[in-house]
C-alpha positions in Angstrom: 14.8 -52.4 -36.7 13.5 -50.8 -33.5 16.0 -51.4 -30.7 15.4 -50.7 -27.0 18.0 -48.7 -25.2 19.6 -50.1 -22.0 17.6 -47.6 -20.0 14.3 -48.7 -21.5 15.2 -52.4 -21.0 15.8 -51.7 -17.3 12.6 -49.7 -17.0 10.5 -52.5 -18.6 12.2 -55.1 -16.4 11.2 -53.1 -13.3 7.6 -52.4 -14.5 7.0 -56.1 -15.4 8.5 -57.3 -12.1 6.4 -54.9 -10.0 3.2 -55.8 -11.8 3.9 -59.6 -11.6 4.9 -59.3 -7.9 1.7 -57.4 -7.2 -0.6 -59.8 -9.0 0.9 -63.2 -8.3 3.2 -63.3 -5.2 1.2 -64.7 -2.3 1.3 -63.5 1.3 3.5 -63.0 3.3 5.8 -62.1 0.4 3.5 -59.6 -1.3 5.5 -56.7 0.2 8.1 -57.3 -2.5 6.2 -55.3 -5.1 6.4 -52.1 -3.0 10.0 -52.7 -2.1 11.0 -53.2 -5.8 9.0 -50.1 -6.7 11.0 -48.1 -4.1 14.2 -49.5 -5.5 13.2 -48.4 -9.0 12.7 -44.8 -8.0 16.5 -43.9 -7.6 17.3 -45.8 -10.8 14.9 -43.7 -12.7 16.1 -40.5 -11.0 19.7 -41.5 -12.0 18.5 -41.8 -15.6 17.2 -38.2 -15.4 20.1 -36.5 -13.7 22.2 -36.0 -16.9 19.5 -33.6 -18.1 20.6 -31.2 -15.4 24.4 -31.5 -16.0 25.3 -28.2 -14.4 26.5 -27.8 -10.8 24.8 -24.3 -10.8 21.4 -25.8 -11.6 19.1 -26.1 -8.6 17.3 -28.9 -10.4 20.5 -31.0 -10.3 21.0 -30.6 -6.5 17.4 -31.3 -5.7 17.4 -34.4 -7.9 20.6 -35.5 -6.4 19.2 -35.2 -2.8 16.0 -37.1 -3.8 18.2 -39.7 -5.4 20.3 -40.1 -2.3 17.2 -40.4 -0.1 15.8 -43.2 -2.2 19.1 -44.9 -3.1 19.2 -47.1 0.1 16.1 -48.9 -1.2 18.2 -50.7 -3.9 20.5 -52.6 -1.6 17.8 -52.8 1.1 16.0 -55.5 -1.0 19.0 -57.8 -0.3 18.0 -57.9 3.4 14.5 -59.2 2.4 16.2 -62.6 1.7 16.0 -63.2 5.5 12.3 -63.6 5.0 12.9 -66.8 3.1 12.9 -68.4 6.5 9.1 -68.1 6.5 9.1 -70.9 3.9 10.4 -73.4 6.5 12.6 -74.9 3.8 14.1 -77.7 5.9 12.7 -81.2 6.6 12.6 -82.5 10.1 15.2 -85.2 9.0 18.8 -83.9 9.4 17.8 -80.5 8.2 17.7 -81.5 4.5 16.1 -79.0 2.2 12.7 -79.7 0.8 12.2 -80.2 -2.9 8.8 -78.5 -3.0 8.7 -76.5 -6.3 6.6 -73.7 -4.6 9.5 -73.1 -2.1 12.0 -72.9 -4.9 9.9 -70.6 -7.1 9.6 -68.1 -4.2 13.3 -68.5 -3.6 14.1 -67.8 -7.3 11.9 -64.7 -7.4 13.2 -63.3 -4.2 16.9 -63.8 -5.2 16.2 -62.3 -8.7 14.6 -59.2 -7.2 17.3 -58.8 -4.6 20.2 -59.2 -7.0 18.7 -57.1 -9.8 17.8 -54.2 -7.4 21.3 -54.3 -6.0 23.2 -54.3 -9.3 20.9 -51.8 -11.1 21.2 -49.6 -8.1 25.0 -49.9 -8.3 24.9 -48.9 -11.9 23.0 -45.8 -10.9 25.5 -45.2 -8.1 28.3 -45.4 -10.6 26.7 -43.0 -13.0 25.7 -40.5 -10.4 29.2 -40.6 -8.8 30.8 -40.1 -12.2 28.6 -37.2 -13.0 29.2 -35.5 -9.6 33.0 -35.9 -10.0 33.0 -34.4 -13.5 31.0 -31.4 -12.3 32.9 -30.7 -9.0 36.4 -32.1 -9.4 36.9 -32.8 -13.1 40.7 -32.8 -12.7 40.6 -35.5 -10.1 38.5 -38.4 -11.6 39.7 -40.9 -8.9 37.6 -38.9 -6.3 34.7 -40.7 -7.9 35.5 -43.7 -5.6 35.3 -41.4 -2.6 31.7 -40.7 -3.6 31.0 -44.4 -4.0 32.2 -45.1 -0.5 30.4 -42.1 1.0 27.1 -42.9 -0.7 27.4 -46.6 0.3 28.0 -45.6 3.9 25.0 -43.2 3.9 22.8 -45.9 2.2 23.9 -48.4 4.9 22.5 -46.1 7.5 19.3 -45.8 5.5 19.1 -49.6 5.4 19.4 -49.8 9.2 16.7 -47.2 9.5 14.4 -49.1 7.2 15.1 -52.6 8.5 15.1 -51.9 12.3 12.9 -48.8 12.6 10.7 -49.9 9.7 10.9 -46.4 8.1 10.8 -46.0 4.3 12.3 -43.0 2.5 8.9 -41.8 1.5 8.0 -41.1 5.2 10.5 -38.2 5.2 8.1 -36.3 2.8 5.0 -36.9 4.9 6.2 -36.8 8.5 9.6 -35.2 8.5 9.7 -34.1 12.2 8.7 -37.6 13.4 11.2 -39.1 11.0 14.1 -37.0 12.3 13.0 -37.8 15.9 13.3 -41.5 15.1 16.6 -40.9 13.4 18.2 -39.5 16.6 17.6 -42.7 18.5 19.5 -45.2 16.2 23.1 -44.5 17.2 24.9 -47.4 18.9 27.9 -49.7 18.6 25.8 -52.4 16.9 24.3 -49.9 14.5 27.8 -48.7 13.5 29.0 -52.3 13.0 25.9 -53.1 10.9 26.6 -49.9 8.8 30.3 -50.9 8.2 29.3 -54.5 7.2 26.7 -53.2 4.7 29.1 -50.6 3.4 31.7 -53.2 2.7 29.0 -55.4 1.0 28.0 -52.6 -1.3 31.6 -51.5 -2.1 32.7 -55.1 -2.8 29.5 -55.7 -4.9 30.4 -52.5 -6.9 33.9 -53.9 -7.5 32.5 -57.2 -8.7 30.2 -55.4 -11.1 32.9 -53.2 -12.5 35.3 -56.2 -12.8 32.7 -58.2 -14.7 32.0 -55.2 -17.0 35.7 -54.7 -17.8 36.7 -58.4 -18.2 36.8 -60.0 -21.6 37.0 -63.7 -21.5 38.8 -65.5 -24.4 37.6 -68.9 -25.6 
């Protein structure tokens, strides 16, 4: 019997989600198709990195850099949940939530997209960090967690850039000088606080994911 690998299951999930979001999600939430597509890119690159499992291979380092540039798009989708406020979900009476099925359908789709992008992204982060550790410091496997924290911190900076400067990773390839000029203007205390909060969110989410993976519940 034909059986899909985990990688192909994830690919098909993303492709179907992107197509359905593009065709059926109404404005102003139609931006989700593009954001989910951007989140899919680092996941796919993560699938391809084991093909270049040699630290001397230029293709490995180029792929790793491109992966890192796009990786922030996976946790970034979590911040799109703030746009649920556009639904005006509360009644005028005591702030009780409305029972309108349309509101809850959009809520379900947004949450599903955000959570799936986050956790599939974390799986990619885990795989890339493991591969990098094996190639560079094979005798010190625990250094993998250093890569996890470092990449989470870098991606949090990327989330700040995307959320508050409205810059996507793809802009770096088309307008690099303008992109770096914008990058120099972001540094502030509030930016650093935001970065630390989002780093903690990603690291704790990674811990939750690994804990669930390694836990066997007995009935």
